[in-house]
Each structure stands twice: as structure tokens, then as C-alpha cells.
VEXZA-605543 format. One line per 2 residues: number of its first residue (from 0); for each residue x negated, y, z negated of C-alpha. Coordinates in steps of 0.05 Angstrom, whole numbers, plus 5000, padded with zeros to 4 digits. Layout:
<pts>
NUM = X:Y:Z | ...
</pts>
This chain:
<pts>
0 = 6348:5470:1965 | 6389:5406:1963
2 = 6355:5340:1949 | 6354:5286:2002
4 = 6406:5246:1964 | 6452:5307:1961
6 = 6445:5319:2036 | 6459:5246:2054
8 = 6517:5238:2006 | 6545:5307:2020
10 = 6547:5304:2096 | 6616:5296:2126
12 = 6645:5299:2196 | 6672:5370:2200
14 = 6718:5377:2260 | 6746:5445:2245
16 = 6696:5502:2252 | 6699:5577:2262
18 = 6693:5607:2330 | 6631:5644:2307
20 = 6565:5638:2346 | 6509:5596:2317
22 = 6440:5627:2327 | 6398:5593:2379
24 = 6341:5586:2329 | 6386:5547:2283
26 = 6408:5500:2339 | 6335:5490:2358
28 = 6320:5473:2285 | 6373:5418:2287
30 = 6343:5389:2350 | 6273:5392:2320
32 = 6299:5349:2263 | 6330:5301:2313
34 = 6264:5289:2350 | 6232:5263:2286
36 = 6275:5201:2287 | 6240:5134:2287
38 = 6228:5103:2355 | 6189:5042:2377
40 = 6123:5055:2412 | 6135:5130:2404
42 = 6176:5131:2468 | 6220:5188:2444
44 = 6279:5163:2486 | 6325:5223:2479
46 = 6342:5290:2506 | 6394:5342:2489
48 = 6439:5387:2530 | 6464:5447:2491
50 = 6529:5479:2513 | 6553:5547:2488
52 = 6601:5598:2517 | 6623:5582:2587
54 = 6571:5526:2589 | 6621:5483:2550
56 = 6666:5483:2611 | 6622:5430:2644
58 = 6645:5383:2589 | 6717:5407:2595
60 = 6718:5397:2670 | 6690:5327:2661
62 = 6746:5311:2612 | 6795:5336:2665
64 = 6763:5295:2720 | 6769:5232:2678
66 = 6839:5244:2650 | 6870:5270:2715
68 = 6863:5202:2747 | 6928:5185:2711
70 = 6966:5248:2728 | 6993:5228:2796
72 = 7066:5225:2773 | 7064:5291:2735
74 = 7097:5357:2755 | 7052:5417:2769
76 = 7072:5447:2702 | 7054:5382:2665
78 = 6987:5380:2702 | 6971:5451:2680
80 = 6987:5434:2608 | 6944:5371:2610
82 = 6888:5410:2645 | 6888:5463:2590
84 = 6888:5410:2536 | 6828:5374:2566
86 = 6789:5439:2574 | 6806:5457:2502
88 = 6771:5394:2477 | 6705:5424:2499
90 = 6719:5490:2465 | 6732:5464:2394
92 = 6666:5491:2369 | 6618:5546:2391
94 = 6562:5495:2404 | 6568:5426:2434
96 = 6505:5385:2440 | 6505:5325:2488
98 = 6457:5273:2462 | 6427:5230:2517
100 = 6389:5165:2512 | 6334:5173:2563
102 = 6297:5106:2561 | 6222:5103:2571
104 = 6188:5067:2629 | 6142:5034:2578
106 = 6148:4959:2592 | 6147:4945:2517
108 = 6210:4987:2505 | 6272:4945:2491
110 = 6336:4980:2516 | 6374:4966:2452
112 = 6317:4997:2411 | 6316:5058:2456
114 = 6391:5067:2444 | 6383:5056:2369
116 = 6329:5110:2367 | 6375:5160:2403
118 = 6429:5144:2352 | 6379:5156:2295
120 = 6362:5223:2327 | 6436:5242:2324
122 = 6439:5223:2251 | 6379:5268:2237
124 = 6414:5325:2274 | 6477:5315:2233
126 = 6439:5315:2167 | 6401:5378:2188
128 = 6466:5413:2207 | 6495:5398:2138
130 = 6431:5419:2103 | 6435:5486:2140
132 = 6507:5501:2122 | 6538:5480:2187
134 = 6595:5434:2201 | 6586:5381:2254
136 = 6621:5320:2282 | 6594:5267:2328
138 = 6648:5253:2381 | 6648:5195:2429
140 = 6706:5155:2459 | 6717:5123:2526
142 = 6707:5188:2567 | 6636:5194:2539
144 = 6615:5131:2576 | 6655:5143:2640
146 = 6613:5150:2704 | 6645:5218:2718
148 = 6617:5244:2652 | 6548:5218:2669
150 = 6554:5252:2737 | 6577:5318:2706
152 = 6513:5321:2665 | 6469:5296:2723
154 = 6441:5239:2682 | 6390:5192:2712
156 = 6408:5122:2732 | 6382:5092:2666
158 = 6405:5149:2621 | 6468:5147:2581
160 = 6506:5193:2535 | 6507:5173:2462
162 = 6557:5227:2443 | 6574:5299:2436
164 = 6557:5336:2371 | 6605:5394:2359
166 = 6571:5445:2314 | 6595:5509:2279
168 = 6607:5542:2213 | 6658:5501:2173
170 = 6730:5525:2172 | 6758:5471:2127
172 = 6743:5446:2057 | 6691:5392:2049
174 = 6730:5326:2051 | 6720:5277:1995
176 = 6691:5210:2012 | 6674:5145:1980
178 = 6631:5086:2001 | 6627:5014:1980
180 = 6565:5009:1937 | 6504:4983:1974
182 = 6498:4926:1925 | 6563:4898:1952
184 = 6536:4899:2023 | 6468:4869:2007
186 = 6442:4798:2008 | 6374:4785:1977
188 = 6334:4726:2003 | 6280:4713:1952
190 = 6229:4659:1943
</pts>
């Protein structure tokens, strides 16, 4: 079993994965790790939508709905190509998990803290994926925050997507990475 330091330092965004199913129990294990993220007042402001198989087409169709707004001048052949390319974005891994910030009604809950907690849950999920031999990448971008995406996943008025986590068995070498040492990013205020 890897140490915590090895898991944290070894995790990378893995965008290329095999088209091999990931067992449901393993996906549930990742989500269980996610829900242990810190959150103010124990509001647990998150939920997850897991897409596999044809279920990923909901995401693909949302990508199409957003992108196609700019296709008015395209030929039918060009539209078909663009349509296929947008659908393909959702099929890049056998599992796609939509992470949703679902804020609490607790009056003490601060919206920014609810969102931060949902992001922390995604980090836990990514670390758990790496620790379990899976590759994962957290994808966002402008379409993630578009109203049509929110509509596609039937989110509540106050809910918002924090990203899509693409998960599968790695099909690429582990990329090397470096970081600026923490000491160079730290200021100590001492008395």
C-alpha cells in the first residue's frame, strides 16, 4: 500500500484511458472517499452523477447543444462532423462522474465555502482513483458552467457543476511532474 505522500505526489491527470469497464464497486469506493472531504457545519454540499455506457450521451448531447449555437453557417456535412466530435468528448473514458455543488439551506453556510468543500471532495476522489490504480482527469471549461449543461443534468436552481471526472484504467505512461517547493510559496508571520 502506498503512503499518503506517495499518493499525493504520484497523482497525475490521466486523460488517456482504456475503454475497459470499471467495476461499480470501485466507482462507489471513489465516491465514498469524496464524501469524507472537509465541509463547514457538516453540510455535505455535494452530489455525484455517474455516467457509463449510453448514460454518457447526456453529457455529449449537452456539449452539442452548447457548441451548436455557433454552427449556423456550417454545411450539413460540417455539422455532422462537429456533432460527432462533441459526442466523442463524453466517450473519452468508460466512466464520467459529474460533481455537483449542492449547497445546504443552513443559514450559516457560506456559498464560497460550500463550493470549496465540493472541490475538496473532487480532490479526494482523484486521490482515491490514483490509489486504486485508475487514471482520472478533472475536466471543466466554459461548457461546464453553461445553463444548457445545468439543464441537461436537471440541477436545482442553487446547484452548480464543479466539473466532470473522467475515470478509467490508464492507457498512457505516468507523466513526470515537478512543483515549486512549498517553502517558496510560504510566508511565516511569527511573533
